[in-house]
N, C-alpha and C positions, 0 to 999 in steps of 0.2 A: 912304048906302051900304047896299045890301041884302045879305042872306045869299048867299054865293056857293056854287055847286055844284062849281066846280073848285077843286082845291087847288094849292098851289105850294110850291116848295122854293128856299131861298136858297143859292146856291153862290158862294163867294168864292174865287177862285184868286189866287195871288201871282205877280208878275213880279219880276225882279231890281230892286234898289234903283235909283231914278232913272228907271225906266221907267213911263210913264203907263199906266193901266189902260183897257181898252176893255170895258165891262160891259154886259150885256144880260139883261133879265128874260125868262123863259119860264114856261109853265104846265104843270102835271101833274095829270091827273084824280085825284080823291080820294074821300072817304067822309064819315061823320058828323062834324059839327062838334064841337069839344071844346077844352079846355085842360088843362094839368097832366098830360098823358100823358108817357110815357118812350120814349126810343129808345136802342138799343144797336147797336154794330157787331159783327156776327157775321163775324169774319174768315175762319173756315173755309169759309163759304158765300158770302163776298163780298157781303154785303147788310146793310142796317139792318133792325132789327125794332122795331116800335112796339107798345106795350101800353097799354090803359086810357085814362084821362082822363075828362072829363065836363063838366057844367055844374051849375047850382044844382038842377036837377030830375032829372037822369039821369046815372048813372055807366056806364062801359063796361068790359068785360073781353075785348074782341076783340083779335086779333093781326093785324097787317098787315106785309108785308115790302116792302122797297124795294131792288131790286137795284142794286149800285154799280158793276158791271162788265158792262155789257150793250150790245150793238150797237143795240138798239132804244131806248136812251135811258132816262132816269129814269121810273119809273112805280110806282104802288102796286098790290098785289094781296093779297087776303085769304088768311090761313092758317087752315086748319081744325085745331083742337086736339083732342086726345084726353084722356081721364081726367077726374077731377073738376076743374071750373074754379074758379079763385080768385074770391071775391066781387068784383063790379065796383067800381072805385075810381079815385080821382084823388089827386094830391099824394103819390104813393108814390115809391120809388126802384127802380132796376133797374141791374144790372151784368152784364157778360159775363164768364163763367168760361171761358177758352179751354182749360184743361186738361181739364175735364169736359164741354166742349161744351154748356153750358147757360146760360140767362138766369135770374138770381136776382132775385125781386121781394120787397121788404120794405115792410111797413106801408102807410100811406096812409089816406085818408078814404073810408069806405063808407057805404051807407044806414044801417048799424047803428052808425056812429061810427068813431073812429080805431082802427087795428089795429097790432099788432106781429107779425103772422104772416109766415111765410116760405114762398115758393113757388118751385119749380124747373121751368123749361120745357126739356125735352130738345130741342135744336135740330136733331137729326137726324130724329126721328120726331114732334116737336111734341106730346109727352105731358107734361101737367102732373102735378106731385106736390107735395103739401104736406109740408114738412120740419118736424121737431120737434127743433130743437137744444137742447142742455143749456147749463148755465152761467148767467152773469149777464145775463139777457135785457134788452134795452132796453125802456123803457116804450112804450105805444102812442103813435103820433105820425104826423103828416103834415107836408108842406113841409120835410122834411129832405133831406139829400144823402148819397150813398154813392159810393164808388169801389172799384175792384179794385186791390189792391197785389200785383204779382207776386212781389217778394222775400219777402213774408210769407205768400203764398198765402192771402190773407184779403180779406174785404169790410169796409171801414171806414165807419161811419155817424157823421155829425156833425150835432148840433142837431135842429131841427124843433120841433114843439109839440104838446101835448095841451091841458090847461087853461092852461098857460103855456109859454114857450119853454124848451128844454133847452140846457144848456151842456156836455153829456157827449160823450164819444167812445167808441163801442163797436166792437169788432172781432169778426167771425165767422171762426173758423179753418175753412177750407173742407174740409180733409181729415177733421177730427174732428167738425165741426159743433158747436163749442163757442163760446158767446159769452163775451167777457171785456171788461172796461173797460180802456182805455188811459189810464193816469195820466201825463199829459205834464207836463214841466217848463216853465219860462219863464212869462211873463205870459200869462194865458189870455184869449181873446176873450170878450166879453160873450155871454150866452145869445142865440140868434137862430134865426129861421126864415125861409123864403123867400129864402135866400141861394143862391149858386151855388158850385160846387166842382168841381175837376178834379185829376187825378193828374199830377204832373210827374216822369216817370220819370228824367230826367237828374239830378235832385236827390233822388230817392226821397222825395218829400214831396207832400202835398196842399196845394192852394191854395184859399182861401176868400175870396169877395168879397161885400160888401154884406149885404142882408137887413134884417130888422126885429127890434128888441129888445123887452124885456119892457114898456117904457114906450110902445111903439107908434112909436118913432122909427126912421126909415130910416137906413141906414148906407152908406158907400162906402169902408170900410176894407178892406185886404188883409192876410191872415194866411197863414202857411205852418206846417204841422206836419211836422217831420222824422220819418220813419217808420223810421229806422235802429234796429234792435233794441238796446235798452239805452240809447238816446240820444234817445228821443222828447221833443221840446220844441217849443213854440210860438214863433214870431217874427213880429212885425208889420213889414210892408214899408212903405217910403215911396217909391213910384215917382215918377219925374219925369214931366213931360209933362202932357197934357190929361186930368185925372182925370174919370171919369164922375160925374154927380151921384148923390147917395144914392138908392137904389132897392130895390124888392122885386119878387119874382116875375119876374126877368129870366131869360134863358137863357144858357148858356155852352157853348163848344166849345173843344177844345184840339188844336193842331197840334204833335205831338211833334218833327217835322222842324225846325221853326223855333222851338220852345218859345214859341209864341204862344197866349195865353189870350184868347179872344174873348168879349165880352159884348154881348148884343143886347136892346133893349127893356126891358120891365118897367113899373113905374110909380113916380113920385115923388109927394110930398105937400106942395105949397106952400100948405097950407090947404084943398086939395081934391085928389082923386085925378086925376093927370094921366098918361095913358098915354104910353109912349115908343116910338120906333122908330129910335133912334140905334144906331150900331155902333162899339164901341171894341175896340182890340187892346192887350193888355198883353204886352210883350216881357219874359219872365221872366229872360233873361240879363242885362238892363241893371240893374234893371228900369225900364221906362218905358211910359207910356200914350200911345197915339195914337188920335185920333178919326178914323174913316174917313168920308169925305163924298162918296159917289157923287152925281152930279147926276141930274136927271130926277125921275120920280114913284116914290117909295119905297113899300114895303108900308105899310099903315095901322099906326097906333100900337096896341100890344097888350101883354098880359102872359100869362104861363103858356104860352109857346111851348116846344115840344120841339126838341131839336137834337142833331146829331152832327157829327163831322169825318170826311169821306170820305177815307180814307188812300190810295185808288187814284188819285183825281183831285186830291187836296189841296184839297178844297172844303169849305166850311162849309155845313151843311145845316140849315134850320129849318123847322118845320111848325106851322101852326095857331096857337091861342091865343085870348084874349078881347079883342075890340076895343071901341070905344065903342058900337057898334051891336049886336053879337052875338058869340056864339062862332063861330069861323071854322074852315074847312077849306081855306082858300086856300093855294095853293102858288106860290112864286116861286123861281126860281133865277137866280143872278147869276154867269155864267161869264166867264172872260177870253178875249178874242179877240186880234187883233193890236194892237200898241201904238197908242194914239190917245187921243181925248178920252173920259173916263169919262162915261157917260150911261145913266141908267135908261130902259128902254123898257117900255111896258105889255105885259102878257102877253096872248096870244091863244090860244084853243083850237086844237088841230090843229097846223098848221104845214106846212112843205114836205115833211116825211117824209125829209129829207136829214140824216143823222147821221154823225159821225166820232168814233171812240173810240180813245184811245191813251194811253200813259204820260206823266206829267209830267216824269219824268227817266228816261233809258234809256241803257244801253251799246249798242254796236253788235251786231247789227242792231236797228233800231227798227221795231216792228210796229204796224200800225193796223188797225182793223176799221171797215167802213162799212155803212150801211143806206140804201137808196133807196126811194122810194115805189113804184117799179117798175123793172125792168131797162131800161137805156138807155145813151146815150153819156155817158161821164165823162172828166175829165182830172184827174190828180193830180200835184202838184209839191211839192218841198221848197224853201222860201224862207228866206233868212237874215233877221236882225233889221232889216237895212237895206232889205229888199224885193227883193234880188237873187235870181234863180232859181239854185238850187244844183244841182238834179237833177230831170229829168222822170221820174216813176215809172210813169205809165201814161196812155195816151190811146187810147180806142177804145170799143167797145160791150161791155157786160156781159151775161152770160146769166142772171144771178141778181140778186135785189134786195139780197142780203147778200154781202159778200166781204171779203178781206183785202188789205192793202198792206204792203210791206216795203222799208225803206231800209237798205242795207248800210253807210251812213256815208261813202260816197265821193261826190265831185262828178261832173259829167258827163264829165270827162276821166279818171276812174278814180283821182283823187288823194284821199287821206284828208282829209275835212273836219275843220276845227278844232272842238274842244269848245266848246259855247256854246248860245245860244238860237236856235231855228229854228221854222218853222211848216210844217205839212203842209196844203196847200190842196187841196180836192176840189171840183170844179165839175161841174154838169150844166146842161142847157139852162135858163137863166134863174135858176139858184140856185147858191149856193156856201157852203161852210163851212170853217172852219180849226181846227186844233188846235195850240196852242203847246206846245213841249216843250224840254227841255234835253238836249243830247247830251253824255254823259259820256265821259271818256277810256276 
């Protein structure tokens, strides 16, 4: 497998229980190969923002954005930053501060060693600023994890390593820029690094999975830290189901709508380093593990992948990482189509130029946007989950390549359609695309 010039993004949408998935890989152009970069979701600007990463010989401090709500489909584009730039790095952490409209970057590995510096990127004008917080600063580290906790208005950092793994929990109060240690009760997890971590807002807790301990052993345990003020304590979970093998440098994403914690890839060590490309879902309400097994040709095994959850399309998004052959910038996305047999399909540059964007869940009316390679004849229909045509939306010639469609929620006889799963189908000469959505009451 040679180094690829195109990147890809993995998108995993969800259908109602008992519905088969129809999954398809697509490609998205990208940039320099790397691993251990970070991605955050900038909800104010409906985009993901990627920073840093690198390989054994080169680190990066560039910024790229990835629009999440665009009629032209997923794509990467560079962001020009102003002000003094942070030193290039990998293995750092980054969180989105929605109140201040900024991305906060902490620590990581640079050409000069591990850091505990703190940088802020203003997401409106893309200006960097190095911050100088006071208090009990965390030691220099990389391969740690951080989350943003809205009730505490803070960034919480767990673990990582310098000369050895840490077992500490530090909190940065974002309004006062003061670091402090969270002394949590309960049985504490062992010191670790290269773990994954997400914030579960429904339980006001952070969730930690796996990583590597001070003896170099890989782990697949799950821990939660209750972040309720005055009641901070650790709890080890024992989820049912198909538990992932012990691993390091995996990536995780969290869907707050379903309280699902996703884990992809990383590596295990059965006497040698074996890279992984499996995908697991942890239902935190149960809790229970499920291994997701799409058929077809999956992305190559890798570690150090970056990832986010796309809240607009409810898709899991993964980027790059280190494979057996090289550092990657390949991009795959796995979207849901109409119910059918799950099947991986190889990505191909370009495509038909036919795109359809719309909500995953919507009240009436439901609005869609489309993009064509060029103006021409189109036909748009609403179809129910059984394949029956509910409403013809449009049939005719367009005068522009981009446009909008709207369904008022009624069938062809003007009667109110029942709430449930539907598909919007858009067809042109020789091509078609569909968007699944749920019509709410």
